[in-house]
N, C-alpha and C positions, 0 to 999 in steps of 0.2 A: 548611747551610741546607737544609731539607726543601723537596721540591717540592709545591706545593699541588695538590690534586685539581682536575681539570678538569670543569666543569659546562657542558652544552649547553643553552640555553633555546630552546625552539622555540614560537613564538606569533606569529600574524599581526597582532596588535594591539601596536603600539609601546609603548603605555602599560603594558600587562601586562609586556612584557619589560623595560621600565625599572624597574618596582616590583620584580619578582622579582630582577632583576640587583643591585639596590642591597642587597637583603636578603642577598645570598650573597657579594658580591664582596669583603667583608672577609676571609672565611675561604678562599674558592675562587677559582680562575682561572675567569672566566666568559666563555662565547662564545655568540653569538647566531645565530639562523636565523629568517627570517620565513615559511618555507613547508616543507612536508614534503620537497619536492624539494631544496631548499638544505640542509636538515638531513642527508639521506642523502649529499649530496656532501661536507659537512664531515666526517661520520663516516668515509667511504671514505678521506679524506686522513689522518685522525688520530682514532682512536677516543677519545671522552671517558670520564671515569671514571663519569659518570652523566648521564642526559638527563632534563630536565623537558619533557614534551610535551603540548602543547594538544590536546585531542580534536577540537574542531570548528575546522577551517580550510578555506579554499577549496582546490579542487584535491584534493591528496592529504591526507586527514585523519589525525589522530593514530593511529587504529586501523590504518589502511593502513600507516602508517610503521612502526608496531610490528611488524605481520606481516612486513614486508620485513626488519626487523632480526632478528627471531627465526628467519627462514628462511635467513639468511646465516651461515655458520660463523664468520667472523671478528668478527661483531657480536652473535652469539646471547647471549653472557653479559653485555652491557652492561646494568647496572640502568637501568630506565626508571620514572619516576613520571608517571602520567598527571594532567592537570589539566583540569578541566572545570566549567561552571556547572551541568550536569546532576546533581542530587543523588539521582536515583532509585536504588534498591538494584540494580535489574536492570542499569542502565548500568555501575555499578561492577563488578558480577560479570562482565559481558562484557568489560570492559577486563582485569580479572585473568585471566580465561580465556584471553585472547590472549597473556598473558605478562608483563603489568605487574607490577612489584614493589610498587607502592603506588598510591594514588589520592587526589588532593586536590581538594576542591571550591572553586570561586570564590564569593565573594572569598577569597583565601588570607590567612590569619593568618601574619604574619611569623615568629613564634615556633614555630608549628606547622610551617611550611615548613622552618625550619632544623633542627628536631628530626627531621622525616620524612627529610630529606636525610642528616642525620648517622647515623640509625639504618640506613638502607638501605646506606649505604657501609660502615658497620661490619659489618653482616650479610653482605654480599658479600665483605669482606676476610676474615671468619672462615671462610666457605666456601671460599675459595681456600686459605687455610691448611690446612684440613682435607684438601682435595684433594692439596696438596703434600706434607703429612705422609705420606699414604698412598703417594704415588708414591716418596717418599724411602725409606720402610720397604721396599717391595718391590723397588726397582731400586738401592738403595745398594750400593756395592761393599764396604761394611763389614758384618760380621756383627752382627745386632741380635737380642737376645733379650728378651722382656717376661715378667715373673712377676707373680704376685698378691701380696697383702700377706703371705702365708705363704711367700713365696719358691718357689712352685711355677710351673713354666714353663707359660704359656698361648699363647704364639706366638713364632715365630721367622721370619726372612726367608730368601729363597733363598741369600744370602751366607753365612748361618750354616751351612746345609746343605752348601754347597761347602767351607767351612772345616773343619767337623768331621766330616762325613760322616753326621751324624744328620738323619733327616727329623722332621717335626713330630709324627707319630704315635709315634715313638720316644722323644721327650723330654716330650711333654704330660703335665702333672701331676707331673713328677719335679722333684727339687731340683737346682739347677746344680752341686752338689758332685759329681755324676756325672762331671763333666769334670776333676775334680782330678787332678793328676799326682803329688802327694807332694812336689814340689820347693818348694811355698810353704808357709811354716811357719804354725803356729797363731796365733802372735803377729802375723804380717802380716795374716792373715784378720781377727782381732780388731780391729786398727788400721783395716783397710778398712771394716769394718762400722760401727765407731764414727764414722768420717767420714761415711759414707753417712747414718746415722740422725741425726747431730747437725748435719752441715752440708749434707745434701741432695746431696752430690756427691763422688765419689772417682775419681781417675785414677791409674793406675800400670801397671807391668808384671807380668804373672804368667805361669806356665807350666801349660798345660793338656795333657790327653791326648785325642787325637781317637778316633773310632770304630776306626780301624785300629791304635790303640795307640801312635801316634807322639806324642812330647812336642813341643809348640810353644810359643814365646815369643809372648805377645800384649800389645798395648797395650789395657787394658781401662778403660772409663769406665762408672761406674754412677751413675745418678741416680734420685731418688725423685720419683714423681707423688703429690701429696697432694690430699685433698679440700678443699672449701671450709672444712671445719671443722678442717683441719690433720692429720687422720688419714692414715696411709699407705694408698695404694690399689694402687700398682704400683711395681716396680723396672724400670728399663730398662738393660740392659747392652749396650754397643757394643764389638766386638772387632776389632782389626786385627792381622792376622798380620804379625809384625815379624822373622821368621826371617832373611830375607835382609838386613835392615837390621843385625841383630845380627851376622851373618857378616862384613859389609863394614865394620863400625864401626871396628875396630882399624886397618884400612887407611887409612881416609880422615880420622880424627880429627886427624892431624898436618898435614893439608893446609890451605892457605888456600883455602877452597873457597866463600867467599860473597862477593858484590858489596859493596864498602865503602859504597856510596851507599844502596842499597835493601835490603840484607840478603838478597837472593835468591841462590840458587845461581848460581855463575859458570860459565864455559865448561867448566872441568875437572870441577867437580861435576856438571854437566848430562851429560857424557860418561859419568862413572861411574854415575850414576843410571840413565841410558838403557840402558847396557850391562847392568846388573844387571836392569832391567826386561825386556829382551829375553831374557835367560837364563830368567827366570821364565815369561815368555809362550811360550817354545819348549817348556817342560815342560808348561804348563797348556793350551796350545792357544788361549789367549785372544788378543785383538787389542789394539793401541793406536794412538793418533794422535799425530803430531807436528806442532805448529803453529809456524811461523816468523812473527813479528809484527814489524811495522815501523811506526813513527809516521809519518804523512804530514806533511811539511814542518816536521819538528821543528827542523832546523838553522835555518830562518828565524826561529823563535821564539827559539831560543837565541842567535843572532847579534844579533837587533834588541833583545831585552830584557835580555840578559845571562845568565851561567851560573848564578846563583842561582835565577832564575826557571826556567831549563831544568832544573836539578836538582829543584826543587820539583814541576815537571810530571812528571818521571820517577818521582819518589816516589809521586804520586798514580796514576799509571798502574800502577805495580807493586801498589799496593794493590787497585786495581779488578780487576786480572788475578788476584790471589790470592783475592779475594772472589767471583770468577766461576767457580771450579773447585772440585772436591772436595779434601779433605785428602790423599787418596790420590794426587792428581795432582801434577805438578811444574811450578813456574813459575821460569824462569831468565832472567837478564839476561846477554846476551853481551857487551854494551858499547855505548856511545852509546845509540841509541834502538831497539836490537834486542833482542827478548825471545823466548823459546822456551817453549812450554807442551807438556807431554807428558801425555796422557790415558790413564790406565790403564784397560784393559778397555773400550775404546771402539770401536764400528764407525762406519761412515760416516754413519749418521743421528745418532748421539750426537756425533760430531765436528762436523757441520754445525750442530747445534743449539747447541752451546757456542761455535762460531765466530760464529755469528749474534748470540749474546748478547753476546759480547766486542766485536764490532764496535759494537754498539749502546752498550754501557757506556763505551767509550773515545771515543765520539763526543759524549758528554754534555759540557756546559760545564764548565770548570775555573776555580777561583778560587785564584790562586797570588800571594802577596805583594802583594795589592791589584790584580792584573791579572786581568781577565776573559779567559780563553782559550778558543779552540775548535781542536781538532785531531781527526784521525780516524786509523784504522789500517787498514793492508792486512795480510792474513793468508794465508800459504800453508799448505795442509794436505796431509800424506801419511799413508799407513796402512800399519802392519805387519800381516801380512807382504806385502800386495799391492804395495807401492811400494818394498820394500827389506827386507832382514834384518839390516842392520848399522847402526851409528851414522852412519858416513860417508855411506852411501847414503841414508839416511832424511833426514839434514841437507841433503845436496845436493839432493834432490828437493823437500823442503819449501821450499827456497830458490828453486828454479825456479817453484814454485807461487806464491810470494810476488812474484816478478818478473812473473808473469802478472797477479796482482791489481793490482799497481801500474800495469801497462800497460793495464788496463781501467777506469781512472778513479779508482783508489784507493777507500778506505772500503768494502771489500768483502773476501770470502775466495773463494779458488779451491782446487780440489783438484788435485793433481799428475795429469797426464796424460802418456802416453809422448810425444806429439807436442810437448810443451812444450820438449824438447830442441832441436826444429827452431825453434820460435817464439822461444825465448830466443837461440838463435844469431843469428837475424835482428835481434832487438832490439839485440844487442851490435853487429851489423854496422852498424846505423843509427846507433848512438852514435859509433862510430869514424868513419864517413863523414860524420856531421853536422859533426864538428869540421873536417874538410877542406873541407866545402862552405861553411862560414862563413869560414874562413880564405882561401879562393880565391874568394870573392864568388859563390857559385853559387846562393845563395837569392834569391828574387824576391818582389816584392809584386804581387798582382792587386788590382783594385779593383772593388767592387760598388756600382752606382748606388743612391742613395736618392732617391725620386721624391716631390716635393711634391704632395699630392693635389689642392690647390686649382687648380694650373695644369698639371700633368703635367710640370713641368720638373725636371731634375736639380738638386737643392739640396746634395747631398753625396755622398761616396763613402766606404765603408768599406775600409781597407787590410787585406788578408788575406794572410798569408805562405804561400808555395808553394815547394816544393822538387822539382826533377827530378834524379835522380842517374843517372850513367852506368851503374852497375851494378844499381841497385835500381829504377830507373824512377821513376815519380811516387810520392812518399812522402806519405801524407795527414797533415795536421797533427796529428790526434789519435794519430798514432804517433810523430812526432818531437818535438812540443812538450812532452809529459810528460818525455821523456828530456832535453831540454834544461833543464827545471826541476829534475830530479833532479840533474844534474851541475853546475848553476850557470851553464851557457852562456846560459841565457835572459837574464841581465842584458846580456851583450854583444849578443846578437841584438835584444833590445828597444831598446837605444840605436840600433842600426842602423835598425831599423824606424822609429823616431821620426824620425830624420835623412832617411832616404829618402823618407818620406811627405811630410815638409815640403818637400824638394827638388823632388818631383814637383808638388805643389801650386803652388809658386812658377812652375815651368815653364809650368803651365797658365795661370796668371795672365798671365804674359808673353806668352802666345798669345792673350790677350783673353777668357779664360773666367774670369768672376768670379761672385761670389755663391755659390760652392761651398766647403764646408768638407770636411776630411778627418778621419775617424775611426780612432783606433788602439785596440787592446785591451791592457790591462795585466793580468798575472797577479799573484798575491799576492806572489811574489818581486820582481817589478818595482816593484809599488806600495810595498812596505816597504823598498826599498833607500834608503840614505842619500843625500840631495842630489837626490831626483826633481824638486822644483820647480826647482832650478837646472839640471838636465839639460834640462828642457822649455824654460826661458827661453833657454838658449844656443842650442838648435835654432831656436827662433823668430827670435832675433836673427841668426843665421847666414844664414838664408834670407829675411830681411826680411818676416816674416809677422806679422800681428796674433794676439793670443791667440784671438780669436773665429774665426779660420780653422781652428783645431784643436779636435777633439772627443776627449775621453779617455774610454773606456769601461771599466768595471769591473763584475764581477758582484756580485750580492747577497751571496754568501758572502765575497768580498774585503772589501766595504763593511763588513760585520758582525763581521769579525775585528778585535777591539779597536776598537770604534766611535769613542771618544774620539780615538785617534791618527788614525783615518781623517779625522775632521772637520777636524783640524789640517791634514793634508796637503791635503785638497781646498780648504780655505780658502786656502792659499798659491797653489795652482794658479789658483783663481777670481780672485785678486788680480791675476794676470797677464791676465785676460780669458778664459782657456781655458774652453770649454764642457765641462760634465761630464755624462755619462749612466750610468745603471745598466742593464746588459746583462742579457738572460735574466730580466727581472723576473717574479716569480712561481714560480720554480723552485727557489730556494734559501732559506736562512734569513735573515729580515729582521725588523725591528721597525718598525712604523709610528711609534713614538716617536722612533726615530733618523732614519727616513727624512725626517721633517718638518723636521729641522734640518740635513740634509746640504745643503751648497750646490750641488745639482745643477740641471740645467735640462731633462733629458730622461729618459723611461723607454723602454726597448725591450721591446716584448711578445715573449715567447719564442715560436718557431715551433711548439712543442708545443701551445699554445692556438690558434694560427691554423689549424693543419692541419685540425681537424674543426669549425671555428666554425659551419659551416652545419647540421651534423647533431648536434652535441653541445651540449645546452642548458647544460651546466656550463661548457664552454669559451666559449660565447657570453656567458654571464653574467659570467665572469672578464674577458673582454676589455671588455666594457661597463662594468663596474665599475672597472677599471683606468683605462680612458680618462677616465671621469667623475671619478674621484679625482685624476688627474694634472692635469687641466685646472682642477679646483677649487684645486689646489695651484700653478697657474701653471706647470705643466710640459708640454712638448711630448711627444708620443707617436709612436715609430716601431714599426711592425709588421714583424717579421721572418718569412721563410719564406712570403711571399705568391706562390703558384704557379698560382692559377686567378683568372679574371675575377670568378667568384662570391665569392671570398674578398675581393678588392679592393673590390667593391661592397659587401659587408656591412660591412667595416671603415670604408669611407667614410660609410655611414649612421650608424655610431656616432660619427663626427667625428674618426676617426684622422687625425693630421696628415701622416705621411710613411710611405710604403710601401717595403719592400725584399724582394726575392725573385727567383726565376727567372723569373716572369712579366715582370718589369720589366727584368731584366738579370742575367745570371750574373757571378761574379767574372771579370775579363778583365785582360789586360795593359794598361798605362797608355795605350798609343797606340790602343787600341780603344775607350776609354771616350768620347772626343769625336772621332769620326773625321772629321766634317764641319767646315768652317769655321764658327766660331761666329757667331751673329746678333749685332748690336749689343747690347752689355751696359751696364748702369748702372755707377755708380762702384763702386770696390772695396769700399766700406762697405755695399753692397746687402745686405738681410736675406736669410738663408737660409730664411726661412718660420717661424722660431721666436722666441718672445719670450725673449731671453737676459739681460734685465735682473735676473733673480733671482739 
C-alpha cells in the first residue's frame, strides 16, 4: 500500500481550508494550519510533501512564512504554492521571486488546484531523481561507463578509474573494446549485443584487461537509453569486480550458507564474506562498516501473535534492509531478530547516513497476515580499521555499540567507543544485581502526589519504582527498567508493583485517608501479557479495593501498538471500574481516530510541553489545545513536570484539572506522603476530582 503525499493547507479562513481540503483529501493526506506560526511549528515536527500557503494572513503572512522556509536548510526544498485573491502580475512575480513553486488566485478552481498540485509534486519528484542519479553515478562503489549511440565513451565515474586505472581523458571517445582481454569469444560478444539491442538489457560475466595489463573478471550490466522516438541514444555499462568472489566460490558453494527463512547469508557466510572483505580492504586501503541490528521488542510480537506473524515480520525486515543498502554491501541474519549489515568502502559519515535510513525504514508500520504492527530497531556500528581489524573484534564491538543503543532508549544507532567496554560491564552488572534485588525484595515504590487544582488537595499518587543497590548505589529507572524489559523480568516486577501499590493504598485508607487513587505505569510487555485483566482483578480483590481506586497509565506508543487489541484489553479493565490514562500524551505516535474510541478517562500532558509553556508559544498552544480537546471528549487532564509557580498558574488558567511535579511534591517513600494525621474525610466513594463515568 503506497503512502499518500502529505499536503499542508495554511489559511486563516476556515471556509477556505474546508474547500481546499475537500478538493485534495481523496488523493492526499491533508493537514491544516490557520496561521503562519502554526504552520512553521507543524513543518518543524514533520515536513509535508507540499504546502498550499495563503499570502494574506494576520500576524505572519504567507510571504514571511515562505522566506522562513527557504532560509532553513531542512525546509528549503519543500514545494510551496502561494494562494491569494490578489491577481496582479507584480504580486505573483514577488511571490515567485521569494521562492514559490507556483501561484494560485482566489477563488480557486478545484480542477486547476488539483492539476497544479499534481504538476508541482511531479516536477519536484523528477528533480530529486535527477539529483539522486547524479550522486549515484559519482559516488557509486560500482564502475559506470556511458557511451553514445556509436558506442564511443563519453563519461565514466571515479569507481571506473579505480577499477581499470584509466582516467576520463584516456578513454573519452574510444570504443570499450579497448578493455577486451581476449578471453571473451566473438560469439559471446555477439549474443551480448543482440540482447542489448533487442531486449534493452544484458547482464553477465566477462573478463577485461585493466591499464596495468591485469585480467579481471567482472559482472557487467549493459542497458540502453532510448529517445522518445525509440532510437538508441546511449549505452550504460556497470562493472563490478568479482575477482575475490570467483576465488572463494569453490570453497563456499558446498556450504549451507543462507538463512532458510529470509534467504539472507547466515552466520557462517557472514564470517566468510567479512573476512574476504577485510583482506580486500587491507590491500586497497579502503574502509568498511559493520552494523549489528536488533529489532526492539520482537519477542513480544512473536509470543503474543504467533510464529507465523513473527516470521512474516522478519521477512519484511530482511527486505527493507536489503533494499536500504547497495548490492555490493552484505545483509545477513544471525538468528532470531538479529541482523548484520556490512557496508563496503564506507566511512563514518556514510555509515551514519545508512544507519539513520535503516532506523527510519524499519520503524515504518508493517502489515503482516492482517495484523498492523509497529516495531523499531537498535543498531550498533563499528568501523574498520578504527574499531578492529578482524571478524571477531568487529562483531564484538558492533555488539557493544548495539547494547549502548538499546540502553539509550532503542530506535537509534550508536557508534562503538572504547569506553563502551566499561559501560557494558556496568549494564551487565545491573542485570545480574537486578535479579538479586527482585528476589530479595530490595526494590521499592516511591509515590509522587497529584494535586487537584480546584482545592489544592492530594487526589492521587503515582507509584514510581526505585532501587538502591549496596554495590551500585541508586540506579535510575531509565537504566534498569529497559534491562528488565529485555530479560523478561519486567512481568514479575510489574505484578509486584501492582500488588504493592494496592497494598499501600489500602493501608492509607485504613488510616483514614480516602478520596485518593494510586496510578501505576504499564510497559508494552506488561500490557500485552496474557491475563492482565485477571491479574488486576485479583490484586483489587486481595486488598479489598474498588476499581476506581486504581489508575493504569500507558503511553501513546503502547496504546497504538495493535489498537484493536488495545481496545479489547482496556474495555476488560474498564469493566472492573479501573481508571485508564494515556501517559506522555503528545510525544508518541497516536491516532485521534483511535483515541476517541479508547475507553480512557485521563490524558497526562508530558513535561516536555510544560517545561517552556511560559516562553514557547508552540508548547503553550499544544497544552491549550490538548486540555480543550480532552475536556470536549469528557477526559480529565494531568500536567506532569510542574516545577514553578508560574507553570502552575498558567496551566490553571487553561483549565488543567490536576498538577504533578517537583513544585507540588517529589517522589517519596509512602510514609512521607501523608505525614500528618488526616483531616476528617468523606466516604470512601468520594470523587478524586475527575468525571470517571466515561
